[in-house]
C-alpha positions, 0 to 999 in steps of 0.5 A, spaced: 495 518 531 490 524 528 494 529 523 491 535 520 492 536 513 490 542 508 484 543 507 481 540 513 483 533 512 484 528 517 489 522 517 488 516 521 489 509 522 484 504 519 480 500 523 476 493 522 469 497 521 473 501 515 474 494 511 468 496 506 471 503 505 477 500 504 474 495 499 470 501 495 477 505 495 481 500 492 475 498 487 476 506 485 483 506 484 483 499 480 478 503 475 482 509 475 488 504 473 484 500 468 485 494 472 478 493 475 478 486 473 484 485 478 480 488 484 478 481 487 478 483 494 472 484 499 471 487 505 471 481 509 478 479 505 481 486 508 478 485 515 481 478 515 488 480 512 489 487 515 486 486 522 486 479 523 491 475 528 497 477 523 496 483 519 499 483 513 499 491 511 496 497 514 492 503 512 491 510 513 485 513 511 484 521 509 477 524 511 474 530 509 468 532 513 468 525 516 468 522 509 473 518 506 477 521 500 483 517 500 488 512 503 495 509 503 496 501 504 503 499 506 507 494 509 514 492 511 519 489 507 527 488 508 533 491 504 538 485 504 543 490 501 542 496 506 540 490 512 535 494 514 527 494 514 523 498 509 516 500 507 513 498 501 507 503 499 502 498 495 497 503 494 496 511 494 489 513 492 485 520 493 479 521 490 479 525 483 475 531 486 480 531 492 486 531 488 491 537 488 489 539 495 495 536 499 492 530 501 496 525 497 502 528 500 500 528 507 498 521 506 505 519 503 508 523 508 505 519 514 507 513 511 514 516 511 514 518 518 512 511 520 518 508 516 523 513 519 520 511 526 521 504 525 528 505 522 527 503 515 532 504 510 527 506 504 520 507 502 518 504 495 513 503 491 511 502 483 507 506 479 504 505 472 508 507 466 503 511 463 500 515 470 504 521 468 500 525 474 503 520 479 510 520 476 510 528 476 507 528 483 513 523 486 518 526 482 516 533 486 517 529 492 524 527 491 523 520 488 527 516 483 525 512 478 528 505 478 529 504 471 534 499 471 529 494 475 523 490 472 517 488 476 516 480 476 509 477 479 507 470 479 499 469 481 494 464 481 495 457 478 502 459 476 504 460 483 501 454 485 505 450 480 511 453 482 510 452 490 509 444 488 515 443 483 520 442 488 519 439 495 523 442 500 524 438 506 524 442 512 520 443 519 513 445 519 514 451 523 519 454 518 514 454 513 507 455 516 503 461 515 504 467 520 
């Protein structure tokens, strides 16, 4: 699927040989969000997790004149209240010199197209509360802030500790990694 977007930007699904580009764009996003210390992924990590035997997410790349200028990374989730699949947009990023040209809108619209085609009940994402340009952009698309919800996260040692706190008897095939 190739989509033409203004001005002469092309969107396409990422391929395994784009792994270094994806890692670079994610580091640029992390710098913009002042979270460089959290961007630990390498090209090999992205190659393994995005293009391996059980892909964890998908990436759409935006290119201008054959050069990468942005991306959207997303994956399936599920709404228990709607009893339907959904899509979670983990990252949407357009390099600063290419913003304001419709590329970000084309990227998120392509993710929305995937959501509709897959019968998803919703598309959702998180935004840093200080990122007013992004908040305004998302509001212009009709997105609603979910102010009554607070995001929680467990990582690293806390995740390992939690995983080991209560052994659950089950068959290995029910808990084995995909």
